[in-house]
VOKOLKOL-859290 format. One record per atom (N, C-alpha, C): x, y negated, z. Coordinates in pm, whole numbers, plus 50000, padded with zeros to 5 digits. Layout:
// VOKOLKOL-859290
XYZ ...
// end
This chain:
// VOKOLKOL-859290
501065013849981 500585001150038 500884988050022 500414980249938 501054966049928 500954960650050 502114953650054 501924943550200 501314928850191 500434928550219 499544914850256 500264898850275 499614892450208 500204877350274 500414879550425 501044870650481 501034864850625 499924856650609 499404850650584 498684836950579 497224846950602 496394845350665 494794849350611 494154841450693 493244833550590 492194821150666 490714819850543 490044820450621 488804819250584 487864804450620 486884799050525 486294788350509 486194778750669 486484768450727 485334765850834 484344762950792 483744754150700 482194756350667 482374737550695 483154730050786 483044718350798 483984709250763 483304699350670 484124688150626 484764694450499 485184681550426 485744685750322 487274685250329 488104688350267 489514690650276 490234683450202 490644670650234 491564664750163 492924667650091 492984680350177 494444682750129 494724692450005 495704697449975 496354702849876 495234717349861 494974726749764 494014736549778 494784746149856 493764754549938 494414764650016 494394782849898 495364785349945 495584798049858 494224809949831 493574811849743 491984818849757 492594835149848 493154839849845 493424851849913 494004845950029 493654841550108 494024837950243 492704833350336 492704831850492 491404832750563 491824820350611 491174811550685 491354799550758 491344798150877 492024811550949 491964808251100 493264810951144 493704803151238 494904799251302 494884815551396 496454820651421 496414833051511 496044834051656 495384822451731 494804821651839 493694820251819 492754823951692 491634826151684 491254841051618 489854838851672 489344857451602 489144856151438 490044859851373 489484861951223 488324871551215 487704880851266 486344884751279 485914890851370 484544896751323 483994899051446 483264913951419 483144926451479 482534936851431 481044932951466 480184933251367 478704929851324 477804941251341 478524954951359 477874969351299 477134968451472 476014968751486 475584972751623 476294982451704 476124996051633 477145008951720 478645004051770 479104996651658 480724990351705 480734985651826 480834993251933 480864986752074 481954978452144 482484992252145 483864989752238 485154994752137 485494986352031 486824993651958 487914992352036 488165006152048 489615012652141 490195013852040 490205019151916 491325021651856 491355015551716 492635014851636 492255004051473 493635008151414 492765014851261 494745017151183 494025007851064 494575004150943 494975004050836 494895016350741 494285012750633 494265025450546 495335021150489 496005032250404 497255028950325 496765034050192 495085040150157 495615040650025 493685033049980 492965029050085 492265023850049 491965005450066 492544998649990 492894983849992 492074979750097 492454966950205 491064961550273 490584973250352 490854980750360 489914993450490 490514991950617 490284993050700 490674992150840 489285000050954 489795011950990 489375025551026 489405021951151 488245021351251 488355018051389 486905030251465 487195033951597 486375042651666 485855031651811 484635037951912 484145036452000 485465044252101 484675041252215 485355046552305 483945059052395 484595063252512 483425068452586 482175070052582 481105072752581 479795075252607 479105070052441 480165069152340 479275070052204 479525082752150 479025083152019 479295089451955 480395094851808 480275103651774 481775109351701 481425104851623 481745088851564 481845084951464 483215075151446 483455074651314 484445065251260 484035056351150 484345042451206 483735028351149 485085024951020 484605028050863 485375019350810 484655000850781 485844992350798 485504978250786 486224971950720 486154957650705 486744949950609 487624941950799 488424933950751 489174926550840 488494912750905 487074914150859 486104902850901 484884911750976 485524925851004 484754931351070 483434935451038 483454935150894 482124935250777 482154951550768 481224963050809 480994973750814 480834976250645 481744987950628 481564991550506 481075006650501 481435019150590 480355025750623 481105035450772 479615040450777 480255047950926 480215065150874 481275070650929 481685083250902 481425090251070 480255103951038 480095110151110 481165123251094 481845122951240 482895135251251 482255143051305 482495156651187 481955169951243 483145180551322 482705188351404 483755191651491 484125190851605 483475176751662 484345172251756 483175158151838 483185161651965 482305155752028 483345138852092 482765130952130 483245123452188 483275118852331 484405123352459 484145120052537 485245108952589 485975108552527 486375099752558 487885092152474 487355091852336 488105085552234 488375072652300 490325072952266 490715056152292 491975055952211 492125061352104 492865060851987 492825063351863 493665057851772 493455059651644 494695061751512 495065068751449 496665073351384 496395074751282 497185071851196 497245079951042 499175079750982 499175092150941 500115099850895 500495093150732 501485099550658 502165097150531 501005103350421 499945117850463 499135123650440 497755116150418 497655105750477 496605097950468 495535104850585 495855113750682 495165117850782 494785107850876 493765111250934 493275100851065 493515112351184 494005107151304 494515113651379 493595105751499 492585113451567 491415106751701 491955115651855 492555102251912 493425105052019 491835106552149 491305121852151 490495124652311 491825120952397 492165109952445 493255111652556 492605103552649 491375097352615 491075085552789 491325096852903 491415094053008 491715104153127 491545094353254 490495082753261 490265076753407 490345081953510 489825095053531 489955099253676 491115110053716 492125111553581 493775116053612 492985131253667 491705134353573 491865150453670 491355158653484 491555153153389 490755162253247 491675168953218 491535181353217 492205190153137 492255198052991 491265183952935 490575194152816 491035179752681 492205174952718 492535165952629 493365170452520 493005160952432 493675162852296 493465158152147 494185163052052 494245148051945 493595161951826 492335149551754 491855161551646 492155153851469 491895161851419 492845152451245 491555152451158 491245142951083 490175146750968 491335139450852 491225141450756 491725139350596 490655124850616 491335116550555 490575102050531 489735100550451 488665098550507 487485102250370 487675084850297 486835089250149 486675077350101 485425072250131 486055056750214 484655051250305 483935043950228 483385044050043 482715040549989 482125051149929 482205064449983 480985071649880 480865083150009 481665084550092 481495097550180 480975093450336 480095103050373 479095100050502 479615105650626 480455118250592 481115129150680 482395132450667 483405137250769 484145140650748 484535149650893 485605162550826 485315174050924 486235174650965 486525180751107 487605178651205 488735190651108 489805188851096 490365203451008 491715209351102 492115202751196 493055208151319 492355200251420 492835208151551 492575200451685 493785208951764 494685197251822 495885199551945 495645197852084 495095209052153 495105204552274 496195201052351 496545197552408 497745193552572 497585191952689 498485190652714 498945187352884 500225179952929 500155170653028 501555166053028 502585173053108 503625169453108 504405180853178 504525179553350 504105166853419 504495170353508 503265162853583 502625150053540 501645142053585 500375144853503 499355145153572 498005142453494 498105124453504 498235121353388 497875105053359 497225100853266 496505086953299 495935081353133 496455076753057 495575075552905 496135070152837 495515063552688 496015054352607 494785049052519 496035044152404 497285049852396 498025044252310 497825060452233 498275061452087 498635068052028 499175065551855 500235071751852 500825065751701 501435084151625 501595080951513 502235093851437 503675089751388 504515095351410 505695096451336 506195105551272 506745103251154 506935122751104 506295130851088 504825125251109 503885141551120 503855147051272 504085138751361 504215145051540 503105134251601 502615136051687 501745130651741 502645121951861 502505108651880 503425105451990 502035097652100 502125097052245 501125093152304 501865083652427 501265071652406 501825061252527 500815063052684 500965061252763 500345064952873 499915046952961 498845049253000 498255034853082 498625038253231 499325031753277 500075031853377 500255015253459 500075014553571 500174998753597 501584993253588 502295000153661 503884996653645 504715003453576 503715008353454 505335015253356 504685017253234 505055023453138 504455030253004 505325037452971 504865049252957 506095067152953 505425070752805 506305070752699 506135080852606 506325091552585 505855098852521 504965112252496 505245119752387 505175129952330 505375136952243 504805152552219 504765156652096 504135171452075 505195178452065 505745188752092 507055195852091 506645203051915 505515207551901 505165213551800 504225210651811 503845215551662 502235215951621 501305234251577 501015231551702 499875243351695 498695244751733 497935244551603 496425241451611 496095250651718 495235248351856 494175255151918 495105260452017 496505254152019 497395258452179 497855248652246 497435250252349 497735238552406 499125239452463 499365225452437 500735219952405 501105215152560 502585215652631 502885205352705 503925200852641 503455182552654 504135177752561 505555173052640 506485169352543 507635162652603 507645148552658 508285147452733 508525130052749 509755125352722 509545115052606 510295108652530 511695099852652 510785087652740 511135080052783 510275067252798 510625061552892 509935050552944 510465039852875 509285026952835 509475015852742 510615002052857 511044996352805 511744984752881 510304973152849 510224970852933 508724954252980 507624964552948 507394971152876 505824972152831 505274980152967 503574978152966 503084984153111 501664984153089 500984993353109 499654988753121 498624991053009 499465004852902 499444997852756 498175004752705 497334999452628 495734997752589 495635005952464 496745003152359 496995004752226 498655006652194 498885013752111 499945016151987 499975017651865 500695011651785 500835013751627 502205014651602 502165019551499 503305020651417 503615016551279 504565004651212 504455004251120 504755015950986 503745004050914 504035019850758 505395025150748 506355016050742 507695024750714 508445030150824 507935029150929 508585035751070 509275024151128 509895013251097 510645002351175 510184999251293 509044993651305 508484986651381 507664995551500 507154991051607 506445001651701 506084991351805 504394983951815 503914976951893 503164987351982 503094978852069 502574982552213 501604971752259 500214972752315 499324961152354 498774966252473 498514950952541 497634955752636 496804944952661 496044942452789 495314930152757 495804918052754 496494916152829 497114899452789 498624900752783 499494911052691 500244906652621 500564920252511 502154921152464 502184925252318 503814929052329 504014940152274 505464941052259 505734949652136 506614943952040 507104947651896 508554952251917 508604964651934 510064973151924 510754976251805 511934970651767 512384977451648 512774992251634 511805000351585 511945015851574 512925022151498 513455035651561 514005041451474 513425054651498 513225059451389 512145071551423 512445082951468 513885086751428 514665099951485 515175096151607 514985079851677 515865079551824 514585070551871 513785077851909 512795068351973 512835062552117 513125072252198 514105072252273 514985061252339 515575059652233 516835047952256 515685036352199 514915034252133 514615026152058 513085015652125 512605025452239 511445017552330 512255013152449 513525018452449 514815009152542 515464997852507 515054995652385 515884981552316 514834969052346 515374956852342 514784944452382 513564940552269 512114942352277 511244938852205 511314924552157 510584922652039 509624908852067 508424909052162 508254904652249 507334902152325 506454888252348 504884888652365 504254876852387 502844878652404 502604870452524 501554870152580 500184865352538 499424871652539 498294864052471 496714866252548 495724861352530 494324865152607 493444870152511 493464879752403 492854884552342 492084894952381 492444903252542 491894915152613 491664925152505 493074929752460 493384938852360 493224950652394 492514961052336 492214973752354 492924979952215 493124978052123 494244984652059 494704973351918 495814979951856 497004973751778 496804981851626 497064975451559 498034986051428 498314975451376 499504979651234 500214970851167 499274973651029 499974956550963 499384953050854 500444951650771 501144959350687 502374950450621 503284950250769 503334943150800 504334938550930 503414925851010 502594923150978 501764914251034 500844925751149 500114921251257 499684927651367 498184925251357 497634936951360 495664934851377 495704943251517 494924929551599 494574934551749 492634933551708 492174940251819 490904943151870 490554940451999 489584939452032 489444941352197 487824950552152 486754948552317 486114951752363 484864941852348 485204931852319 484224921352308 483844919752133 484824930752090 484314931751889 484834918151826 485974911951900 486874909751835 487724913651757 488134908051589 489134907651526 490684899251512 491754898751590 492524890251579 493874892351469 494544883851380 495404888651298 496614879851364 497974888751401 499494879151445 500284878251355 499984870051258 501574871651171 502694871051216 503364878951113 505034887451165 506104876951206 506034862451168 506614857151205 506214846151354 505284848951352 505024844251503 505324853351576 504994866051588 505554872151697 507354871651690 507594873451591 509354875051598 509864860751660 509424848651641 509484841251719 509154834851834 508294843651898 507674844052020 507194835552029 506334830351962 505814813851949 504554817552080 504354811352162 503274807652282 501804808252213 500594816552244 499454815552202 498294806652286 498214793652222 497284790052324 495824796952341 495234795452478 494034804252477 492914802252384 492194814652405 490944813152273 489984805952335 489444801752437 488364800552507 488584785552514 488484776952394 488944760752384 487844755352243 487974743852231 486794739652192 487344732852076 486664736251937 487194730351833 486874710551808 488184706051822 487844688451759 487384687151611 487424700051526 487044694151397 485864702151374 485034712251486 483714712651419 483004697751517 483874688751608 482954681151689 483264667651581 484164666851464 484814650851357 482994647451336 482224653051310 481284644651241 480134633051352 480544635951516 480374630951630 481474623151740 482464620651640 483844616751685 483524598451662 484364589551768 484194576551711 485534571951727 486154565651612 487844564051614 487534544851664 489054539351688 489054527051678 490584523651662 490484519351527 491974512051489 492764521951479 492134530051390 492254546551324 491894551151245 492014562951172 491234567551062 491634584751127 490594591751103 490614603951123 490144615651013 491374626950989 490634633950901 490784652550893 489754658950867 490364673550859 491704674450768 492954680750811 493534682650748 494234700250748 494304702550682 495314719350678 496634721450690 496914730350814 498094729550846 499134733750770 498694740250654 499574739350552 500174727550527 499014721950494 499424702950460 500424697750526 500264701550699 500944696950800 502564702550809 502604714850704 504084720750702 503904729350749 502914738850780 502674748650904 502164761650848 502564772950833 502334780750713 501344792750801 500124784050844 499464792250934 497854785450910 496774796350878 495714793450890 494924781450940 493754774550932 493544767151009 493324755150982 493054743151061 492914729751046 492934721151164 493094710251172 493074703051299 492734686351218 492504682451337 492214667851329 493094656351334 493894650351221 494624644951169 494224629251248 495314619451329 494824607151356 495464597551354 495024589751263 496784579551210 495864563251219 497204560051306 496664543851358 496254534951215 495494525351199 495444515951069 496804506851104 497574504351173 498594497951181 499784503551295 500814506251191 502164514251241 502214507951411 502804513351525 503024507751630 501324500951722 500234503251658 499384497451763 498404509951805 497834508651895 496944519251962 496264523651859 495794532351823 494364539551781 494064551251832 492604551851847 492314564451936 490664569151886 490484580751904 489434592051877 488694592552010 487734592252010 486534596852142 486114605252089 485604616552184 485214629452135 483954630152281 482894633352253 481824638252343 481814645652376 481934655052528 482124667252580 481024669952658 480514680652735 479814684552766 480444690852891 480054688553025 479974695653147 478774702353223 478684714853248 477064718553275 476824717053399 478444713553533 478164710753654 479024700553686 478384689053785 479384679153816 480934685453917 482094680053868 482874688553944 484604683653877 485314683953997 486794685053884 487654691853817 488004688953697 488434695953573 489524694853524 490114707353473 491784705453435 491544704853291 491934692053219 491914688953049 492714690853020 492834696952880 494234705052813 493674700552694 494654700852573 494244699652413 495524709452356 495564712752235 495924720552170 496224710552067 497354707052039 498374699551973 499614700051901 499274694551761 500804697051666 501724690151704 502594693951660 504144684551697 504874688751571 505564677351568 506394677051420 507174664351407 507774661451302 508954649651298 507514639051296 506734637251277 506154623851233 505014618151328 505264628451439 503984629751588 504514620151626 503664612451718 503844603751815 503444608551972 503424601852071 502904597952179 501044602852196 500664606952259 499714610752310 499144605552425 498054597852506 497364598452587 495864601052591 495734607452719 494254611152696 493504605452832 492444599852828 491294595152894 490254601452882 489684601553019 488064607153040 487454596953100 485964596653028 485304584353104 485854572253116 486814567953011 487734553653033 488994555753141 489174565353223 490434566853304 491254575053249 492414570953270 493724574753197 494194591453291 494304602253249 495164613953284 495944619653265 496814622553337 498154624353347 498814610753296 499814619353158 500904607053126 500924611252993 501554603952917 501044605252796 502154617552740 502074628352627 502994634952586 503444633552440 504494635552456 505514632452306 505424644752232 504924642752107 504414656652021 505694655551923 506584646651938 508114650451817 508694660151870 509054668751705 510074678851751 510564676151563 511704682651591 512254686051486 511604692151340 510874703651377 510104708851247 508784708151357 507784712951245 506674714851282 506204726951386 505474725151415 504764738251494 503144730751584 502684740951554 501194741251608 500514748951719 499324747451747 499184756951863 500124751552019 500394739952023 501114731952195 499884733052261 499894742852365 498344737852482 499434729352565 498754717852595 499254708052671 498644702552794 498424707252886 497544701053005 497884686553078 496794679953084 497194661653093 497074662353259 495884669153341 495724669053427 494314668653482 493894665953584 492684667153661 491944651453641 490604655253655 489474643253624 488134646853694 487584643553749 486394643653803 485004644553650 484184652153594 483424647253494 482054650753549 480274644153504 479534644153522 478804654753490 477674661153537 477134672453453 476184664853318 476384671053207 476064662253086 477164658652999 476904646652933 477594641552818 478704634852886 479924635952859 481414631752883 482144626452787 482984617252825 483554610052711 485084610852696 485894617552613 487694620052671 488104613252512 489224603952532 489534601352446 491154597752436 491474604852266 492834605352238 493384594552187 494674584952222 495534578652160 496614579352117 496984568952047 498474567051991 498994559352119 500094562652139 500674552652227 502574553052208 502254549152114 503784545052066 504244559852005 505894562552002 506664570051924 508374576351969 508844587151951 510234586452063 510864580651908 512314574451902 513004570851807 513134578151705 513474591051684 513284599451601 512654604251507 511264596451561 509964604151508 510114592651388 509304600351273 509274586351150 507454584051156 506754591051252 505434584451275 504674584851389 503694580751420 502904582651556 501494592251562 501534596651419 500204604851366 500104613951480 498694621351512 498124629951589 497624635951542 497754651051608 497074663751541 496634673251634 495054670251642 494534674451734 493634685451703 493694701951744 493164710751713 492094715451788 492064714651950 490584716252049 491304713652160 489934712852258 490514706852369 489854720552504 490354720652606 489864728652721 489774720852831 488594726652894 488054715953004 487724730253112 488344734653222 488194744853319 488144733453459 487284741453560 487104738153676 488454736353700 488774729153798 490114724853868 489594723654081 488404722654119 488184726754243 488854739854306 489504736054423 490734744554454 489774762754495 490864772054473 490144785854526 489964787154658 489134794354778 489624799554868 491014804054870 491894805154985 492854805054993 493124820155103 491904820455141 492114829755315 490494833855319 490614845555330 489484854855392 489864860455480 488514867855585 488564880155665 487954891055576 488594900755554 488274915955515 487994924955573 486834933755514 486514948555602 486174956655528 486884966555506 486974980555434 488074990355409 487985001355393 486495005555249 485535012455327 484445007155226 483275016355266 482865026955143 482155034455166 481405037655041 480945027254910 480835031354842 480185021154764 478615023054742 477955031754734 476755032854746 475815029954918 476725023055002 476285020655115 475355008655098 474635007655106 473184993655096 472784992555243 473344996455376 472814989355496 473654977655496 473774971355477 473984959455475 473834948555566 472054953755662 471614945955712 471944953255899 472284967255833 472584972956019 473884970956013 474524972355921 476254973655911 476524958855953 476254949055896 476874937855924 475874928155992 474564927355947 473884916756051 473974905555993 473994898355846 474204887455796 473294875055829 472114880555858 471174870755927 471394863056048 472554864556110 473064860856233 474274854156184 475234847756302 476754844656272 477434858856243 478114863456200 479174881556223 479604875456338 480074885656430 480764885756530 482404896956486 483344887456466 484534892156360 485254898956473 485334905956623 485524915656688 484884924956644 483854929856612 483764939656593 483834953056510 484104968056568 484644974856502 483684982256433 484294992656318 483764994956208 484355009556157 483485018856120 484015031256088 484335033855935 485205029655861 485785032055729 485305041955625 485085043355529 484875056255471 485745069855495 487015066655530 488105074555574 487825078355688 486445076655778 486625077755915 487405072156005 487665057555935 489035054556035 487985042056086 488665036256263 487745029556345 488775015856244 487855001556195 488804995656099 487774978356185 488514969456163 488034954556208 488344941656077 487244935456097 488094922756029 488874919356048 489734918555886 491314915355964 491384905355844 492234894055829 492744882055727 493644891355646 493304877655520 493684883555400 494224870755325 494624869555257 495634854655180 495754861655019 495014850854941 495154853454795 496224851554697 496074855554577 497394857454484 497934839554472 498604836354440 498834827454387 498054818554282 497594826654221 496314822154117 495294824954150 494994823954299 493554822854374 492424836354370 493304846254340 492644862254328 492814863654482 492104865954548 492054880254653 492334897254599 493014897654603 493364914354558 493024924154694 491934931654665 491424940354743 491774952654765 492544957254652 493414968154612 494884967854744 495004955254721 495964954654824 495724954954979 494924946454994 494124948155165 493454958155192 492804966555071 491694970455137 492074987655035 493364985454989 493665002254950 492975001054799 493705012054727 493585013354622 492385026854577 491315025854659 490445031954617 489475034954480 489315047354443 488555046954314 487545043454300 486655048154417 484835044454409 484705034754582 484705025654570 484375021054703 483975006354721 483735006054843 482954986654893 483704983154997 483994967454936 484304961455029 484014944455081 484114942255151 483494927455215 484714914855249 484614905855181 485174888355220 484194879755240 484824875855372 484264866355442 484794852955436 484334840855427 484774830155448 483944810955495 483894808855570 483474795155613 483654783955467 483024778655488 482894762655414 482584754255491 483044745655454 482274728355575 482124723755460 481184708955459 480924697755400 480524687455505 480874673455472 480364667355608 479104664655587 478054666555495 476744662255489 476104672255386 474674673955414 474334687155333 474324683455156 474744692155097 474474689754960 474344702554845 473754697654739 473634707454655 474804709454582 475584723654553 476744727154499 476554737354391 477564743054336 477484754554280 478794765254327 478204780054352 479444789954371 479914793654235 481194789754227 481724801154078 482464809854147 482124825454089 483014837054181 483284847154008 484104853654047 484594862953932 485194876954012 484424884253981 484884898054017 485504910653988 486034919454041 486234931653985 485784943354048 484344949754110 483944946953967 482494943154012 481394947354034 480264942454124 480274936754220 479454922754255 479464913754362 477864910154395 477854910154541 477144902954599 476954896054683 476444882354703 476834868554825 475784866654920 476264864755023 475214861455126 475154848655171 474904839455128 474834824655226 474244821155316 474794816355415 474224815755591 473054825355594 473514841955552 472674852255617 471584855255430 471564846055377 470684847655228 471084853955174 470504862855056 471154869554968 471244856354833 472214852054750 471774842754694 472124850854540 472824856654535 473494864254417 473814878254401 473794883454297 474044902954297 474304899354127 475374910154121 475484914553978 476294927254005 475594935053957 476314950653947 476574955653815 477404952453798 478614947553649 479974957553693 480624963053573 482184968553585 482854963153483 483614952053581 484434942153480 485784943353518 486634933153466 487744926253540 487654913253597 488004910553706 488024898553793 488344887353666 487464875553623 488174862953569 487124853253650 487824838353699 487704832053742 486114824753673 485364821053775 484094811553741 483374817653594 483264835953605 482604842753539 480894838853547 480874838653701 479274838353744 479404823253827 478054814953801 477804805053849 476484801353917 476204793554008 475354801054115 474874787854171 474194778854157 473684770654216 472924774154345 473284765154459 472974769954593 473304753154683 472564752154816 472744743754888 473484744855033 474404737955043 475294737555160 474924729455263 474584738155372 474134727255497 475944721455537 475054707355630 475874697155691 477004706655794 478244709955782 478654717955895 479374726355849 479474739455901 480454751055852 479234763355815 479704766655706 478754773855616 478964792155600 478374796455624 479344812655620 479024819255505 479574823555391 479784827155277 480614848455280 479084855555280 480104868855257 479354871655147 480504879855069 480814884954977 481024905954979 479814910554889 480164924954905 480794923154767 481894934854758 482644936654580 482494951954556 482284956554485 482304972254447 483324975154371 483864987354359 485094993254325 484665004454225 485195000954087 484735017854005 485875018553944 486585016053993 487915020753956 489555013453894 490365015453909 491525001153922 491794992053961 491614978953915 491164966553992 490374963954037 490234954554127 489674956254251 489824941354316 488724933054273 489044917954375 488364908854335 488754894154350 487384885554413 487944872754365 487444863254301 487524846054290 486374838254335 486484829154389 485614823554480 485944811554513 485194796954440 485154785354500 483874778454484 483754769654531 482454757154531 483024745954453 482374739254347 482464726154313 482234715454392 483464710454340 483984700854445 484634688154390 483594678354311 484104665854247 484764657354343 484684652554475 484964642254575 485604646454663 486304660654634 487244666254760 486874664954880 485754670654924 485154669555046 485234684955135 484954696055064 484584707855116 486054709955205 485964718755309 486974727755351 486944745255367 487464751555350 487484764255356 488564769355533 487724779555554 488544786655646 487934796455732 489114807455809 488254820355792 487324821955933 487694811355984 486564809056094 485694796356127 484784797356179 484034779556232 484774774256309 485644760656267 485734753356356 485034742856425 485064743056562 484584733456661 484454721456596 
// end
């Protein structure tokens, strides 16, 4: 298969380009934004992806546990080409997909969350024609077990006809291989070695020529220059390393570019040059200035959509170029932004840098935020995330303004290039809790156990799920505000735990409780349940928002967090635009 161009771009659908025409075989998307989305409803949780080597523009994916044994042929934008029913295999926990030089697809029945499975295997089908076929038959099945310990795995690739499996472990990633291929005979895998740097791997892919091996996790990826006959040495080499926030579940090569998918049904394409240079990727949860351009107001400046290619940057996508009407004078662009709740927010922007770019000042509702940022660079660079600082925003419409305020001596102009902006809650997280547990997850006797309708007695003793006598004890959060319950209550596979904190306000006030939990959560405020969300998810700050009322003085906040396996934690804070709230593990007099 020919190597595809590095740039893949599709039309924004907003505005008219004044720049040079974009090549017709590219897509207008920068690397930090999804290039596509699976729109076919049965593709619920893409956990494996591979590029077809004989059908141009075809990408195969599959779902993980709890779904039908089906392969899906799609385009790069996620559009379905064909569903292929796999005959001869169920789908207990499909987690990966590989391809070999004979155009066979290898399906990894390798998911092992419990670490107890004894029926792990890899099954093989001949790659069907996605434009005519509707079924594929399993032509071989290769059961296996691990040599020393039973681990979970989600990464699989094929090198010289042999399946390799990458373990999914918190503190490491181990590469295993089949010693021989004997259909229907359980093999004991060989341990090839441990990866340098990589861990918690959710997907793996080998380039078609076998010279590069990529592994990804939810928030990072590593690309190792590979030597197929010495993979043990290859994975100990220094990889290209790149953090991301794609929540990556699967990765494959398309030429030397990377394609990643996640369980949110997104597809991303990362150009070769981007990961080779280890360029930072801005966060995906930003808001486009390009889409807001019709609502913006300029003052002593002109603003237009400009393709990154015109700015000398070989990626897809566009930014808004702001140029002062008179050189050396301040020009500005005012952008309306919406805030759901009144709070203090961290305001950031994704800016372009280069030889002709000047200094950017940001203000919110007429007040300057932070200090100006100098966008001069000797070479053009897109996707620079700049955090200007914090500012209070009102519920509803606010105005942020970008202004040109001079330039560096080396700069040839004071142009500004704005891709998007980000506004995140910035009120402080709770930093200390009292915690209690672990208890059985199905315990629903909270009124008997803790009596939340009255102030809790922190000296009371309880019996945990292991029949041990326990009491409330103090726990501090991580630097990022996460209360790690696994660290404080134990790494239990299925459990429930409690976290308690008191919040003080000088006068009664309406507020919003912002929280994220791993996994489910219930919250009682002053003895009354105000929130319950029984889910299985990672902890993401501010994922749940609960409008509530705080009494003057100290308020008791009790949280129950369930554990469904792996991570276990809690983020919690209240909106506090005026900076008056205080938190403590006990109510002060």
